[in-house]
N, C-alpha and C positions, 0 to 999 in steps of 0.2 A: 605493462600497460596499467596506467592509473585510472580507476573509475571513481568519479566523484559521487558523493552521497546522493545527489540529484539524479545522476544517471543510474545509480543502483536502484533507486526508488522506481524509476521508469521500468527498468528490467524486471524487477520483482513484481510490479503491478501487472505487467504483461504475463508473467509466469503464473501469478495467482489467478488471473482471469482464465488462463488455459486450464489450470488444474481444477479450479472450483466453479467455473462458469458463472451463473448468476448469483451464486452464494459467495463470491469472492469478497465483496464489500463486508458482509457479515463476518466472514472468517477473519478479515483484517481488523475489524472493530473489536472482535473478541480477543485477538492477539494484543491490541492496545490495552484492553482492560487487564489482561494477564500481566502485562509489563507494569501497569499502575499498581497492581496488587504486590508485585515484587519490589516496587520502588525503583525500577530501572529507567531512569530519566533518558538515557541515550536511546534505549529501546523504544520508548514511547515516541520520541522524536522521529526515529527511523520509520516506524510503522505508521505514524501520522503522515509522513511524506508519501508512503505507498498508498494510503487512503486518499490523499489529495490527488495523486496520479490517476487512481481509479475513477474519481469524480471528474477529473479533467477529460479522461478518455470518454466517459459516458456523455458528457456535455458536447464533445466534438462529434460523437456519433449521432446525437439528436439534431445537430445543425447541418449534418451532411445530407 
């Protein structure tokens, strides 16, 4: 089964939310900063997608 990067970001955002609760966004932003320090461009992109999914889920919760 092939999982697209977008699907993976959704899955990981959901997992982060379950693991870290309200701290999930901060944990993900710290991970992005860690990737920047390492110069890992693909890691930055992947974690930014996870952050975007967390934002998307949060905005959907507000509108419900």
